[in-house]
N, C-alpha and C positions, 0 to 999 in steps of 0.2 A: 466679468477680461482678466485675465493671468496676469500676474503683476510678478516684476523682480526689482530684488534692492538695486538703487544706481550707487555705483561706489565713483569718487574720484580716485587719481591717480592715488593722490599720500593716503588712502586708503579710508576715509571719511563716505559716512551717507550722505549723498545727496539726497535721497527720497527713492518711490517707487519709481520705475517703469511699465507703463501698459504695454501688455503683445499681444499680439493678434489672437484669438481665440484658436480659430481655423488651422492656424501653425504650432500655438505652445501649449493649447488645450484641449486637446486629442483624447482618447479613449484607448489605450495600449492594446493594440491584439498580438501578443507574441507568437502567432502562425506567420502573421503578416512579414513583423520584422523579421524572422528569419527567413523567411522566402526573396527578400530583397536583398540581405546577406548573401546570401547562395549564389543571387544572380549578379552578384557587384564585384566578388571573389571569383565567379566562374570565367567570368567576361575578362579578366583580369588575366586570368592565365594564361600563360604563354610556352605551347610545351617545346620540348630542348628536342630530345630523342628522336632520332630520323633515319631511317632504313631506303633504301638507294634500291628500287625494282631491274626488273632483267632489261628495262630500258635505257638505264639509267648507271645502271656498272661499265664499269672501261672491258672491253673484250672483244675479240675478231666476232666478227658476223657469219665466219666462214664454217662449216659441216663440219664437226669432228672428223666421224667416218663416212663412205657411202652406207645408202640406205639398203642393202642387202649384200650377204657373202662376207661377212665378217663374221659370224655368229656372235656378234656383240651385239647387248639394245639400241637399239636406233636413237640417233640424238640427232638435234639441226641444232640447236647452240651451245656454246661455252656459257654462255650465261647464263643460263635456264637456272631457277632456283635450285635443283636438286644435285646441279655441281659445287665444289666449292669454289669460293671466291664468287659464284653465280649471285644473279638476284635476290633478295627477302621475301616471301609471301606472306601480307597480310599482316608486315611487319609495321613499327610506329611510324608515326609520319609528322612533321614538323607544323604541318598545314590544317590539322585538324583543331577543328570550331567547339570551344567546350563554351558555348556562351549559353545565357538561359533566358525565354523569354519572357519580361515583364512590363506591363504596360507603364504606361508614363504617371499617369493620376496612381498606381498602387504604390511606384517608388515615392511619390511624393506623400501619400497618404504615410509611411511606412518610416518618412524622414522625419515629418511631423508625431509620430508616433514617439519618437527617440527623443524630443526634441523637448515634447510636454513631458515626458519621464524626467528627463532632470530637470525640469522646474520644479516638479512638484517635490522632486528628493533636496531641492537647494543644491543642486548640482552647476546650474547654469545661474555664472554670475556676469551683471554687466557693469561696464566701465565707461565711463564718459569718453575718453579717449585715451591709447598710446601716444604718445609721441616721445620725442626724444633724438639722439645720434645715431642707435644703432648698435649700442654698446649692452655686450652681453650682460655687465657687471649693475649698469641703469635699470633693463628690464629684470634683474633678477631680482634686487632692492624693491621696485614695486610690485612685484609679484609673492614679496614678502612682505608686503601691508596688507593684502588679500585673501580672502579666504581658501584662495588656490592654495597660499602656503603650505611647500611640502608637499604639495598633489600631482599625482599626473597630471596634466594639465593642454587641454586645446584651445590654442588664443586664434581666434576667430576675426578677421580686420578687414577693409575693403581692400579692392585689390593693389590702389595704388600705395599704400603702406608696408614698404619694402621693406623700410627699416628694423619694424617691428618681425618679419619674419629672418632678416639675417641674424639681429640680438637673441633672436630662440635656439639657433642651430646650436650652440655648443653650453644649452642646459639638458641639463638631462632629464626625463621624464617630461619634457615641455616641447610642443610643437606647433608649427600655426600653418593656416592658411588661409587663403583667401574667400571671404564669405561666395562666391560666382564656383565655388570647387566643393562648398560643403556635401561630407556626403556621410552614409550610415554608417560606414565600417571605420571610419574617423573617431565618429561621435562616442561609439562605444567602447574603442581601445585607450580612452581618458577617462578618469575619476568626473573631472569636471572639464565645463566649457566656458573659456571667457572670455565673451563678445563685448566687442564695443559699441558703443551707440550707434555710431554710425552704420557697421556690420549690421547692429537689429532689425535700422531701417532696410537696407538693403538684401537681407536675407529674405523680409515679410513682403518685398516688391518683387520677385524673384521666386518663389515658393509657395507663397501666399494661394490657396486652394478656393475657390468662388465656389 
């Protein structure tokens, strides 16, 4: 069974915390982790560039001149893409979908790989719980007593523990997310993951693979 040291908020060691092997003791496959990163970042991509087609640009629908007898080329609309101010042909559209499909089981396995890598490299720190008044100074002092002191740290708590999230907002290189929104990109952005004991239980119940 995978194990990590369990700390109290005063920085003292309370013992070992046993972790679920199917989530925290998985062999890492870099290719699958990369695939999961690509899928998540592509799915969150929001295109901004947007051009209008001939059916969307402003302009009259009247035929510019009669079909024959003028000596000029025939035209049916001033909104045609070949006219200045007309629609754009094959231009970028904001309704493009960049999502990359990846099945749920593969996503969970990739997440387990990243968590396992944190455990193997002593980058996952477990703490009994983080309580307080939601003060930045208080949280900063707590982090200073733990192995995450001065490191880029992702704090994972239970969803109802909103005070920790509020306290972490003004701390540089520190962020906080609830356990039910754990994702592979956030885990890789930070050097250390600080997870409360209740959050470990919640993560295990949500993401454990049978």
